[in-house]
N, C-alpha and C positions, 0 to 999 in steps of 0.2 A: 119388229117393234123394239124400240129402245126402252128398257125397263128402268134403268137408273143411270144418272150421270153424277159423278162425284169427283171432286178435286182432291181426294184423299191421297196425300203423298206418302203415307206410311207403306204403301205397297211397292213403291219404287225402290230399286236397289241403289245402294250408295255408289257413287262414282269410283271405279277401280283406281287404286293408288299405286304408283310405281314403288318398288322396293327402295328403302333408304340405303345409303352407302354402307352402313353397318350390316344391314341384311344382305346386301350384295356380297360383301366380304365373307360373311358367314356362309352364304350359299356357295361361293367359290371354294372355300375351305372344305365344305362337305363334298362337293362334286369332284374335287381334285383327287379324291380317293377312288374314283370309278372311271371305267372306260365307257364312254358314251355308245360305242359300237358293240359292246359285249356285256350288256346288263342282264343279269338274271332276275328272276322274281324276288329272290332273297335280297339282291342289291337294291331293287326298287323299294322293297319294304323298309330296308334300313335307311334309305334316303328319305322316304316319307316320314319315318319316325324321327330322324334327326331334324328335319324341317319343323315338325310339330314341336319338338323340344325347344327349338330355337324361336318359336313363336312366329314362324313364317307360314302364312296361310295360303292355300291355293287361290289362284286368281290370275287375271291377265298380267299383272306386274311380275308375278313369279314365272309365268310361262315365257314372257319376253326375256327375262333375265336368264332363265335356263337355256333358251334358244341361243342367246348371245354367247353362251358357254359351250354350245354344241350339243345340248341335251334336249330331248323332246318330252316336255312335261306331261302331255297326254299319254304318251307311251309308258312313262314311268308310273303314272297313276293306274293305267290298265294292268301293267305287270304286278303292281302292288295290290291289285284287287280293290282299288278305290271305286266308289260309285261314280258314274259320269256326272259332270257338272250340270246344274239345272239349266233348262232351256231358257233363253232370254224371253222376257215378256214382250208381247206385241204391243202396238200403240194403243189398242183398246184397253188391254189390261193395265198399262201404265197410267192411262187417264181415268181409270175407274168406270169405264163405260161397259155396261152389260148389254149384249145384243141377243135377243131371242128370235129365232127364225121359225 
């Protein structure tokens, strides 16, 4: 039975945005100090801290830009001990529909 239907958009996540050219340049500067094939946990933590200081937040835009530079954002996050990203909402969650079985 459907308990509630709502068009509450506050639960929807904002559309992921690509990095700006300035953020891409900063990311390139940060990653140029590391070897993508030989990253340690310390390297990953340092990268994560530098990204945070630069105001570059985790997300699809960062992941794509890192991939373009030969780095795996998920692997860096894992090495740095970052929690995994939240699971995407399914269609029912996005539309505000509660289904009770």
